[in-house]
Each structure stands twice: as structure tokens, then as C-alpha cells.
C-alpha positions in Angstrom: -31.1 -0.9 9.8 -33.5 2.0 10.8 -31.4 4.4 11.7 -28.3 3.7 9.0 -30.9 4.0 6.3 -32.0 7.6 7.5 -28.7 8.9 7.4 -28.1 10.4 3.5 -25.5 13.3 5.2 -23.5 13.8 8.0 -26.1 16.7 9.3 -28.5 13.8 9.7 -26.3 12.9 12.8 -27.3 16.1 14.5 -30.6 15.5 15.7 -29.7 11.7 17.5 -29.6 11.4 21.0 -26.6 9.5 22.6 -28.7 6.2 22.6 -29.4 6.7 18.9 -26.1 6.9 18.3 -25.0 3.9 20.1 -27.8 2.1 18.1 -26.5 3.8 14.7 -22.9 2.4 15.6 -24.4 -1.2 16.5 -26.0 -0.9 12.6 -22.7 0.2 11.2 -21.0 -3.1 12.4 -23.4 -5.5 11.4 -23.9 -3.6 8.2 -20.2 -3.6 7.6 -19.8 -7.7 8.5 -22.7 -8.5 6.4 -21.6 -6.8 3.2 -17.6 -6.9 3.5 -18.1 -10.4 3.8 -20.0 -11.2 0.6 -16.9 -8.5 -1.4 -13.9 -8.5 0.5 -12.5 -5.5 1.9 -10.7 -3.4 4.7 -13.1 -5.0 7.7 -11.0 -4.6 11.0 -10.1 -1.4 10.7 -13.0 -0.1 9.7 -14.9 -1.9 12.7 -12.6 0.1 14.8 -13.3 3.6 14.0 -17.2 3.5 14.0 -17.4 5.8 17.2 -14.7 8.0 16.0 -16.0 8.4 12.4 -19.4 9.4 14.2 -17.9 11.8 16.3 -16.0 13.5 13.7 -18.9 14.3 11.5 -21.3 15.4 14.1 -18.2 18.1 15.4 -17.1 19.1 11.8 -18.9 19.9 8.8 -17.6 18.0 6.1 -17.3 19.0 3.1 -16.4 23.0 4.1 -14.4 21.2 6.9 -12.0 18.8 5.2 -11.9 15.7 7.2 -8.7 13.5 5.8 -8.2 9.8 6.3 -4.3 8.4 6.0 -4.1 5.5 3.7 -8.0 5.7 3.6 -8.5 1.9 4.2 -10.4 3.0 7.4 -13.1 5.1 5.1 -16.2 2.7 4.9 -17.9 4.4 7.9 -17.2 8.0 6.1 -18.7 6.4 3.3 -22.0 5.3 4.8 -22.3 8.8 6.7 -21.8 10.7 3.9 -24.6 9.2 1.8 -23.2 5.8 0.3 -24.8 2.6 1.6 -24.7 0.6 -1.4 -21.7 -2.0 -0.8 -23.2 -4.5 -3.4 -19.9 -4.2 -5.7 -17.3 -2.6 -2.9 -14.2 -2.6 -4.7 -15.7 -4.1 -8.0 -16.1 -2.3 -11.5 -18.6 0.4 -11.3 -19.0 0.1 -7.3 -17.6 1.6 -4.6 -13.8 2.2 -4.6 -12.0 0.4 -1.3 -10.8 4.1 -0.4 -11.7 7.6 -0.5 -12.6 8.9 -4.0 -12.9 12.3 -5.4 -15.4 10.9 -8.0 -17.5 9.2 -5.8 -18.3 12.3 -3.2 -17.6 15.8 -2.3 -16.9 14.4 0.9 -13.4 12.6 0.1 -10.2 14.6 -0.3 -7.3 12.0 -0.6 -7.1 9.4 -3.1 -3.6 8.1 -2.9 -4.0 5.6 0.0 -0.2 5.1 0.8 0.3 5.7 4.3 1.9 8.6 6.3 0.7 11.3 4.2 -2.4 13.0 5.3 -0.4 15.5 7.7 1.3 17.0 4.7 -1.9 17.3 3.0 -3.3 18.7 6.3 -0.5 21.1 6.6 -1.0 22.4 3.1 -5.0 22.7 3.5 -4.5 24.6 6.6 -1.9 27.1 5.2 -4.8 27.6 2.1 -7.3 28.4 4.5 -5.1 30.8 6.3 -3.7 32.9 3.1 -7.4 32.9 1.8 -8.9 33.8 5.1 -11.1 31.1 5.5 -11.4 31.4 9.6 -14.6 29.4 9.9 -12.8 26.3 7.8 -11.0 23.5 9.8 -8.9 20.9 8.4 -8.8 17.3 10.4 -6.5 14.6 9.7 -6.9 11.2 11.1 -3.5 9.1 11.2 -2.9 5.9 13.0 -0.3 4.8 15.1 1.0 2.4 12.8 1.1 5.3 10.0 3.2 7.3 12.5 6.3 5.3 12.1 6.5 6.7 8.7 9.1 9.1 8.5 6.8 12.0 6.3 4.5 12.0 9.1 7.4 13.5 11.3 8.7 15.9 8.7 5.2 17.2 8.5 4.5 17.3 12.2 7.9 19.3 12.2 6.1 22.0 10.0 2.9 22.1 11.3 4.2 23.0 14.9 5.8 26.3 13.9 2.2 27.8 13.3 1.0 28.0 17.3 -2.1 29.9 15.8 -2.9 28.2 12.5 -5.9 25.9 13.5 -5.3 21.8 12.6 -6.5 18.7 14.5 -4.6 15.6 14.2 -6.8 12.7 15.1 -4.2 9.8 16.6 -6.3 6.4 15.6 -4.5 4.6 18.2 -5.4 0.3 17.7 -1.5 -0.4 18.4 -1.4 -1.9 14.8 -1.0 -1.5 11.4 -1.4 -4.5 9.4 0.5 -6.4 12.7 1.1 -4.9 16.1 2.7 -1.4 15.9 6.8 -1.7 16.8 9.3 1.3 17.5 9.8 4.0 19.7 7.0 5.7 19.0 4.8 2.6 19.7 6.6 2.3 23.1 5.5 6.1 23.7 1.9 5.6 23.0 1.8 2.3 24.8 3.5 4.5 27.9 0.4 7.0 27.3 -2.2 4.4 27.1 -1.4 2.8 30.4 -1.2 6.3 32.7 -4.2 7.9 34.3 -2.7 11.5 33.1 -1.7 14.1 34.8 -5.1 16.0 35.1 -6.6 13.6 37.3 -3.6 13.2 39.4 -3.8 16.8 39.8 -7.9 16.8 40.9 -7.1 14.3 43.2 -4.2 16.5 44.7 -6.0 19.7 44.8 -8.7 18.3 47.2 -6.4 16.9 49.6 -4.0 20.2 49.3 -6.8 22.7 49.3 -7.7 21.2 52.9 -4.4 21.4 53.8 -3.8 24.4 56.5 -1.6 27.3 55.3 0.6 25.7 52.9 -2.0 23.8 51.0 -2.9 26.2 48.3 0.7 27.8 47.7 1.8 24.0 47.1 -0.7 23.0 44.6 0.0 26.3 42.8 3.6 25.4 42.8 2.7 22.3 41.5 0.4 23.3 38.7 2.9 25.9 37.7 5.4 23.0 37.3 2.6 20.9 35.2 5.4 20.0 32.0 7.2 18.1 34.5 4.8 16.8 35.8 2.9 16.2 32.7 6.2 13.9 31.7 6.0 12.1 35.2 2.4 11.2 35.6 1.5 11.1 31.6 4.6 11.7 29.1 3.2 13.4 26.5 5.9 15.9 26.3 7.1 14.2 23.0 4.2 15.9 21.4 4.0 19.2 23.3 7.9 19.5 22.9 7.0 20.0 19.0 4.8 22.7 20.1 1.4 20.8 19.7 -1.4 20.7 22.0 -2.2 17.1 23.4 -5.3 16.1 24.7 -5.9 12.4 25.4 -5.8 9.3 25.6 -9.7 9.4 25.3 -11.6 6.2 24.7 -12.3 5.9 20.8 -15.5 4.3 21.5 -17.2 6.6 23.5 -19.0 9.1 21.5 -19.6 11.6 24.0 -15.9 11.8 25.1 -14.9 11.7 21.7 -17.1 14.8 20.7 -15.9 16.8 23.9 -12.1 16.3 23.1 -12.8 17.3 19.6 -14.9 20.1 20.7 -11.8 21.4 22.5 -9.4 20.8 19.7 -11.8 23.0 17.0 -12.1 25.8 19.5 -8.4 25.9 20.4 -7.0 27.7 17.5 -3.8 26.3 16.9 -2.2 22.4 16.0 -3.7 20.0 18.5 -3.4 16.1 18.8 -6.3 13.9 20.0 -5.3 10.8 20.7 -8.1 8.3 20.5 -7.6 4.6 22.0 -9.6 1.9 19.7 -9.9 -1.6 19.5 -9.3 -3.3 15.8 -12.0 -5.3 14.4 -14.2 -4.4 17.4 -17.5 -5.9 17.6 -16.7 -9.0 15.5 -15.2 -11.9 17.6 -13.8 -13.8 14.3 -11.5 -10.4 14.0 -10.8 -9.9 17.8 -9.5 -13.6 17.7 -7.4 -13.2 14.6 -4.0 -12.3 16.1 -2.2 -11.9 12.9 -3.9 -8.4 11.7 -7.3 -9.0 13.1 -9.1 -9.2 9.5 -7.2 -6.1 8.3 -8.4 -7.3 4.7 -10.5 -10.2 3.9 -11.6 -11.8 0.9 -15.4 -13.0 0.8 -16.0 -14.7 4.2 -18.8 -16.5 6.2 -20.1 -13.5 8.3 -20.9 -16.2 11.5 -17.6 -17.7 11.4 -15.3 -15.3 9.6 -13.5 -18.4 7.3 -12.9 -17.9 4.1 -15.5 -18.9 1.9 -13.3 -20.8 -1.1 -9.9 -21.0 -1.6 -7.5 -19.4 -4.1 -5.1 -22.0 -4.2 -1.0 -21.5 -3.7 -0.2 -18.1 -3.8 2.9 -16.3 -5.3 3.4 -14.7 -1.8 3.3 -18.1 0.2 5.7 -19.7 -2.5 8.2 -16.7 -1.7 7.6 -16.8 1.9 8.8 -20.8 2.2 11.6 -20.3 0.0 12.9 -17.4 2.4 12.9 -20.5 5.3 14.7 -22.7 3.5 17.4 -20.2 2.8 17.3 -18.8 6.1 18.2 -22.4 7.1 21.0 -22.9 4.7 22.8 -19.3 5.3 23.0 -17.5 8.4 23.5 -14.1 6.6 20.1 -14.0 5.0 17.9 -11.5 6.7 14.6 -10.1 6.2 13.4 -6.5 6.1 9.6 -5.5 6.0 7.9 -2.3 6.5 4.9 -3.2 8.7 3.4 -6.2 6.2 5.2 -9.0 7.9 2.2 -11.3 6.9 0.8 -9.9 3.7 4.6 -10.1 2.5 4.9 -13.4 3.2 7.9 -13.5 5.8 5.8 -14.8 9.0 7.3 -18.1 8.8 10.6 -16.9 8.0 10.3 -14.8 11.6 8.7 -17.5 13.4 11.8 -19.6 12.4 14.6 -16.7 12.7 12.7 -14.2 15.3 16.3 -12.3 15.2 16.9 -12.4 11.6 13.8 -10.5 10.9 13.4 -6.4 10.9 10.0 -4.8 11.1 11.0 -1.0 10.2 7.2 0.2 10.6 6.1 2.0 7.6 9.2 3.3 6.5 10.3 2.2 3.1 13.0 4.8 2.8 14.7 3.9 6.5 14.4 0.0 5.8 16.3 0.9 2.1 18.8 2.6 3.7 19.0 0.1 6.8 19.3 -2.7 4.2 22.6 -0.9 2.4 23.9 -0.9 6.2 23.1 -4.7 6.8 24.7 -5.5 3.5 28.0 -3.1 4.3 27.9 -4.9 7.7 28.4 -8.6 6.0 24.8 -9.8 5.8 22.4 -10.1 2.7 18.9 -8.2 3.4 16.0 -9.3 1.6 13.5 -6.7 1.8 9.8 -7.6 0.9 7.6 -4.9 0.0 4.6 -4.1 -2.3 5.8 -3.2 -5.6 3.8 0.2 -5.6 5.3 1.0 -2.5 9.1 0.7 -3.4 8.2 4.2 -5.7 8.4 5.7 -2.3 12.1 4.4 -1.6 13.7 5.0 -5.2 16.2 7.5 -4.0 17.4 5.3 -1.5 17.7 2.3 -3.8 19.9 4.8 -5.9 21.9 6.6 -3.8 22.2 4.4 -1.0 22.0 0.8 -2.2 23.3 0.9 -5.9 25.8 3.7 -5.9 27.7 1.7 -2.8 27.4 -1.6 -4.7 25.4 -3.3 -2.1 24.3 -7.0 -2.0 20.6 -6.1 -1.3 17.7 -8.4 -2.4 14.0 -6.3 -3.2 11.2 -8.8 -3.6 8.3 -7.0 -4.8 4.8 -8.6 -4.3 1.6 -7.4 -5.8 3.6 -6.5 -8.8 1.5 -5.5 -12.3 -2.2 -5.2 -12.3 -3.7 -5.8 -8.9 -7.3 -4.6 -9.9 -9.4 -4.1 -6.8 -7.4 -1.9 -4.7 -7.3 0.8 -7.4 -5.0 3.5 -8.9 -2.4 3.2 -5.9 -2.0 0.0 -5.6 -1.2 -1.6 -8.9 2.2 -2.4 -9.1 3.1 -0.7 -12.5 5.8 1.3 -12.2 8.7 -0.6 -10.7 10.2 -1.9 -13.8 10.3 1.3 -15.4 11.7 3.6 -12.5 14.1 0.7 -11.7 15.6 0.8 -15.1 18.1 3.9 -14.8 19.7 2.5 -11.6 23.1 1.3 -12.5 24.2 -2.3 -12.1 20.7 -3.2 -10.5 19.3 -6.4 -11.7 15.5 -7.2 -12.2 13.9 -11.0 -12.1 10.2 -11.3 -13.3 9.6 -15.0 -12.5 6.8 -16.7 -14.6 5.8 -19.5 -12.2 6.3 -20.8 -8.8 9.3 -22.8 -9.9 11.1 -19.6 -11.0 10.2 -17.4 -7.9 12.2 -20.2 -5.9 15.2 -20.2 -8.5 15.2 -16.8 -9.2 15.6 -16.0 -5.5 18.0 -18.1 -5.1 20.0 -16.7 -8.1 19.2 -12.9 -6.8 20.7 -13.7 -3.1 24.2 -15.0 -4.9 24.6 -11.2 -6.2 26.7 -9.5 -3.1 27.8 -6.5 -5.3 24.9 -5.0 -6.7 20.8 -4.8 -5.6 19.0 -7.4 -7.3 14.9 -7.2 -7.3 12.9 -10.3 -7.9 9.2 -9.2 -8.8 6.1 -11.3 -8.9 2.0 -11.2 -9.1 -0.8 -11.0 -6.8 -2.8 -13.8 -6.1 -3.0 -17.4 -7.0 0.2 -19.1 -8.8 -0.9 -21.1 -12.2 0.9 -24.5 -13.2 4.9 -24.4 -14.0 6.0 -23.3 -17.8 8.5 -25.4 -18.7 11.1 -24.3 -20.9 11.7 -26.2 -24.5 15.1 -24.7 -24.5 17.8 -21.9 -23.9 19.4 -19.1 -25.7 21.8 -17.2 -23.6 20.5 -16.9 -20.2 17.0 -16.8 -21.6 14.3 -19.9 -21.8 13.0 -20.6 -25.0 9.1 -21.3 -24.1 8.1 -22.1 -27.5 9.7 -22.5 -31.2 8.3 -23.2 -34.3 8.5 -27.0 -35.7 10.9 -26.1 -38.4 12.7 -23.2 -40.2 12.8 -19.7 -38.6 9.7 -18.1 -37.0 8.0 -14.6 -37.9 7.7 -13.1 -34.7 10.0 -13.2 -31.7 7.7 -13.1 -28.3 9.2 -11.6 -25.3 7.5 -12.8 -22.3 7.8 -10.8 -19.0 6.9 -12.7 -15.6 3.6 -14.3 -15.1 2.4 -13.3 -18.4 3.9 -16.2 -20.2 0.9 -18.4 -20.1 -0.8 -15.4 -22.0 2.0 -15.1 -24.4 1.7 -18.8 -25.6 -1.6 -18.0 -26.2 -1.0 -15.4 -28.3 1.5 -17.9 -30.0 -1.5 -20.3 -30.6 -3.8 -17.4 -32.0 -1.0 -16.2 -34.6 -0.4 -20.0 -35.7 -4.0 -20.2 -36.8 -3.1 -17.5 -38.9 -0.3 -18.9 -40.3 2.3 -16.6 -38.1 5.0 -18.6 -36.6 6.4 -17.7 -33.3 9.1 -18.1 -31.1 8.3 -17.2 -27.6 11.4 -16.7 -25.3 11.3 -15.7 -21.4 14.5 -13.6 -20.6 13.9 -14.4 -16.7 16.0 -11.3 -16.0 14.8 -8.5 -17.8 17.4 -6.2 -16.7 19.8 -6.1 -18.5 18.7 -7.2 -21.8 20.2 -10.5 -22.1 23.1 -10.3 -24.5 21.5 -13.2 -26.8 18.2 -11.4 -27.2 19.6 -9.3 -30.1 21.2 -11.7 -32.4 18.2 -14.0 -31.6 15.6 -10.9 -32.8 17.7 -10.5 -35.9 16.6 -14.0 -37.0 12.9 -12.9 -36.9 10.6 -10.2 -38.6 8.9 -8.9 -36.1 9.8 -8.3 -32.4 6.9 -8.2 -29.6 7.4 -7.6 -26.0 4.5 -7.9 -23.4 4.7 -7.1 -19.8 2.5 -6.0 -17.2 4.2 -2.5 -16.1 4.1 0.8 -17.9 4.6 1.0 -21.4 6.5 4.0 -20.6 10.4 3.1 -19.7 9.4 -0.4 -19.6 11.2 -3.4 -20.5 9.8 -2.7 -23.9 11.7 0.4 -24.3 14.9 -1.3 -22.6 14.8 -4.0 -25.6 14.3 -1.5 -28.3 17.3 0.4 -27.1 19.7 -2.6 -26.7 18.4 -3.5 -30.4 19.2 -0.3 -31.7 22.8 -0.5 -29.6 23.5 -3.8 -31.5 22.0 -2.3 -34.8 19.7 -4.6 -35.1 16.8 -2.8 -37.4 13.5 -5.1 -36.8 9.9 -3.6 -36.0 9.2 -3.9 -32.5 6.2 -3.7 -30.8 5.8 -3.0 -27.0 2.6 -4.2 -25.0 2.1 -3.1 -21.4 0.2 -0.9 -19.2 -0.5 2.6 -20.8 0.8 5.4 -18.5 -2.5 6.6 -16.7 -4.1 5.6 -13.3 -6.6 2.7 -13.7 -9.7 2.3 -12.1 -10.8 -0.2 -9.4 -12.1 -3.5 -11.0 -10.9 -7.3 -11.1 -7.5 -7.9 -12.6 -9.1 -9.8 -15.7 -11.6 -6.7 -16.5 -8.5 -3.9 -16.2 -6.5 -6.2 -18.0 -9.4 -6.0 -20.8 -9.7 -2.3 -20.7 -6.4 -1.5 -21.2 -6.1 -4.6 -24.1 -4.0 -6.8 -22.5 -5.6 -9.7 -23.5 -4.1 -12.5 -25.6 -6.8 -11.9 -28.5 -6.5 -7.9 -28.5 -2.6 -8.5 -29.0 -2.7 -11.4 -31.6 -4.9 -9.0 -33.5 -2.7 -6.4 -33.8 0.7 -8.2 -34.0 -1.4 -9.9 -37.1 -2.3 -6.5 -38.5 1.7 -5.6 -38.0 2.8 -9.1 -39.7 0.4 -8.2 -42.5 1.6 -4.2 -43.1 5.2 -6.1 -43.6 3.6 -8.4 -46.3 1.9 -5.3 -48.1 -1.5 -7.0 -47.7 -2.8 -4.0 -45.3 -3.0 -0.4 -45.1 -2.4 1.7 -41.8 -5.3 3.1 -40.5 -5.3 6.9 -39.2 -5.2 5.6 -36.1 -2.6 2.7 -36.4 -0.6 5.2 -38.2 -0.5 8.1 -35.1 0.1 5.1 -32.8 3.6 4.1 -34.6 
């Protein structure tokens, strides 16, 4: 790592020779494989952008020039070249984020790590440079071919193209993939560009021949050159971009630093919006990644660096339970179809796709379109199951509300990675879904507590054909089944006192059932009896909950969702509406963005642990008994 350790900032790249740059690229790939294999992270995307990132930092002057990364999972090389080479705690508490982070470096701009937003950011920054007359400042947006399938990217392009003299460089990192191979009309267009020689080389060859042709040679060449727009579309159809008013450069070998620098320098000098189309190879230089047809090691856990094999198995996960049940449902019902937004394997639909290839639709990174298309599928007589990360459903809220729910469409949304996900940081925690969906009329939300309930509640959801349904579950391994000991209305009773009535009614939401049973055990040791119920369907609030709450002294709700507008708020409103005046304490995620750390560490930081909750509930019961006065902090919180 002789060269890499000498790089403390982008300008350290300036004096390197072409041979040294190639050596540096090799060192970076070795570093990435060695370090990411120890911690887990986004390996394949970063192996593919090594030369591209080096070229970007040699041509542009970050942080004066803004180099923006769409999604940001390909920013590890950028981190290395901007002075961040301690990857020992990547994605861990106190270590580097897996995405760009303003807290880490002045070279980082966008933190949200949701795809297709970079061009909007770039448009705004370029406009700001223009207004403030920062003529020597440049804006560079790096966007993958997968992210270009998102509608926001094209909305931004439509605006960017208007200003012919506003400098903005768009680098299309075209590796034919997002997680899986990129699909759709845009992918086909880019594939055409990849497989043509381009009109410039065609004209160069033609010029040599025609200029040697007496009399008509030169005039004919000028005619051809004058008609270059039509010729471009015939030889290398980049016209889609140029029809928008964007200068197109490429395709460029994304692993040839000299070619990349030449193209980026031309784009930098142009003075208007330019697209630089770079062809890269996801997972380049690491054979286990290249051999992984599913996603080229897009994201890995801890692996053996030589083989790429996982070091340890985490057991059966929530996603695979859902995926297996989908295949069973597909065999039973021909009307069941599946939708994914460029994440077929991560959301567990790969087995369904192999079994029913004609009944799965990958819409690209276009959650809004996916939701509306689902409404159309439902109206056409099918039952679509749209599987998506919980955090990404935020992007399709309007469509869920106005297209699916308003039209009473039987669509099932399956939300993976719900609740605290931890290591991917603020933008990937699925902590808003149960809040933003509470206001959608007729929509129903299921929160399964274990694998058995995932199967059962998915089946219940797809039986609903006149309203949207949601099934949400956590990330990672699913624990043992949590058996019910009884039933009240549609709710499962997980624990009840041996005799008589209980002090506390504990409403457990989804995967937090084991924690809630632990809370009940801790309360029991304090002489406080507890009933624990799992509503199963948390929206609408079960009608049997209010009468049950009236039999208890305190109601406590526990959810891995934002406390603002979450299940606790819905339960409180239901009790008020029913005239049940019982004290309620809701526990959940505070309304703030959470730093990256393990799920356990995040839960501890926000006080969402059994001891923390039991301690507060004990204090609340003691106050009701008159045995404890409010502290100023407790009084303010209440």
C-alpha cells in the first residue's frame, strides 16, 4: 500500500505518473477486499469505480468543485482519496459511515443514500453557482445506469437541459446493474451505445477515404458531417440525450484513467450540461464478485477474502420466510403477481421470479411508478404484492394514498427492513412507515412477530381485494416462534397474569414481542402484573383493545417505529374515542435521524430496551400508587 498511504487528499494524486496511477488502482482494490471482508459493506460497486473516482479527483478540485454521488454506496474509493483510510470500523458505531457523511468530510455533500436524487441536487448547486457568480466552481454528478431508471432523474434532466450555458457534468456510471442487471427501455438504449463504435470513428475512417476521392470527395464528406445528427442516431444513437439538449461524450472505458481524464477535461471546458458515459465493471478485479451473477457482491457481510464465502451464517431471515411463502401462494393462486423496484433478490422475490418468470415485474428504481402500476394490475383483476424496503415506501406515499387507497385497490405492500436497521445509517432505518400510513383511509397494517405470523398474515393480506394492505417485518435473522396463550378480538394474548386482573396492558408491535415478554418478566419481579397482547394488525386499532385497556391501570405500547404518529398515537386516540381514561405511555423511536451503529447499540441509545422500559413503567405505576413524585424531567416529558 505504498502509494495509497501517501494519499491524504485529492491533490496528492496530481503528481502521479500513469504507471503509478495504475498501481494505486490495484492497491485500492486490494485494500477494499481486505477491509470490507472484515466488516461487511458495499464491495462490488466500489471495485467498479476505482479508476473513475481517481480521474474525477484529478480533473476536479473538491471540495471547491462539488463531486456528488447518487445513492453513495460507491463512495468508499472517494473516502480513501479524501483522507479516510481507517476502515476498521466501517458502518460501526464511531467508525466510517457506509455512505457519504458531512460529519466526516468537507468533500461529502449528499447523505440521503436514496437513489435518483443526485441530478436534482446538481441542478440546484449549479444554479446557486450561477446566481453567486462562482464561475470557477464546477458541479459533477455521478449516477448509475440503475438510478437513471428513477423518474426523479428524468425530471431533473428536463430542467438541467434548459440552461445551455450552465456548467454541469453528469457522469453515467454504466455497469448494466443496480443490484441486479438494469432493466427497461433506458437499459436497452445504453446497451445500444455500448455495442456501437460511435460515429466519430466512422467519420474519421470515411474522411480518409473520401478526401482521397477526386472532385466529389470533400463536398460529400462535408455533407455527411453537416448531417451528423442523423448519422449519430444511425451509428451510435445517443440522440436520446442530445434531444434533451445535453452534450454527450462516450462511451468511455471506465477503467482507463487516461481516457477518463480526457473526457472529463472536455466536459469541464464545455460550459454547459454534458453527459459523460462511462462503462465500468461491477466487482472488477475480484473473481468471487465477478462470478456472483445475482448482484456481483453488491453488499456483503463478513466474508473470507480469498473465497468470498460468508464467515458465519446468521440463520433464517425474515426476507427468506416471505420469499418462500410467496412461491407457495403463487402456486395456489394464479392471480398473485409480484413487483420489485430493482431489488429482486434483496426483498426475497428471486425464488418467485424463477418459478413464475411471467408474473414478476421489476420496475427499476421507480417506487412511485411501481405503486401506480400495482393499482392498474389490481384493477385489471390481479393481486399484486409490491415488496420494497420500508424506508423506500416513503417515496411512493402519494401514490399509495391517491392511486391505490382512493380507488380501493387490493394491493399488498410488503415492507422489508422495517424498524431500526442500524449499520446503514439514518436514511435506511425503516422507522416512518407506520406513521405516514396511519392517515391513509381503509389501509390495513400487519406487523408479524415471528416467521409463523409472516406466513399467516401475508395470506390474510392477499385475501383483501378492496383495500391496500401492508405487511412489515425486520431485517436479519428471525427468532423462535412466540406462541399465543389466548385471544381477545383479533389480538393474540402472549401473556396474562395467573389470576385476577393485571396492572399493565402491554401492547407489543411486531418483532418486539420477545422484548415485551422480557419487560413483563422484569415488571413481575417488581410486583407489577402484566398482560401482553400482540394486535397482529396494528391498523385499524382492534375494537377489543379499548374494553381490555379499561381493565388495567396503565397501557404501554412498544414499537420500532417513530413515536410521532405511530401505533402508540393511534392506540391513544382509539382509547380517547372510546372514552377510556387510562394512562398510556408509548415507547418507540424518537423523531430524529439515527447515526449508524448495530441495531442493538441504536436500540440502547434511544432507550428501546427491556430494562429501560421496565424501569420507566415501574416509575409510572409507583406514581399512580402515590409512592413516587415526578422529577422535573419526567414532568416535562409527560
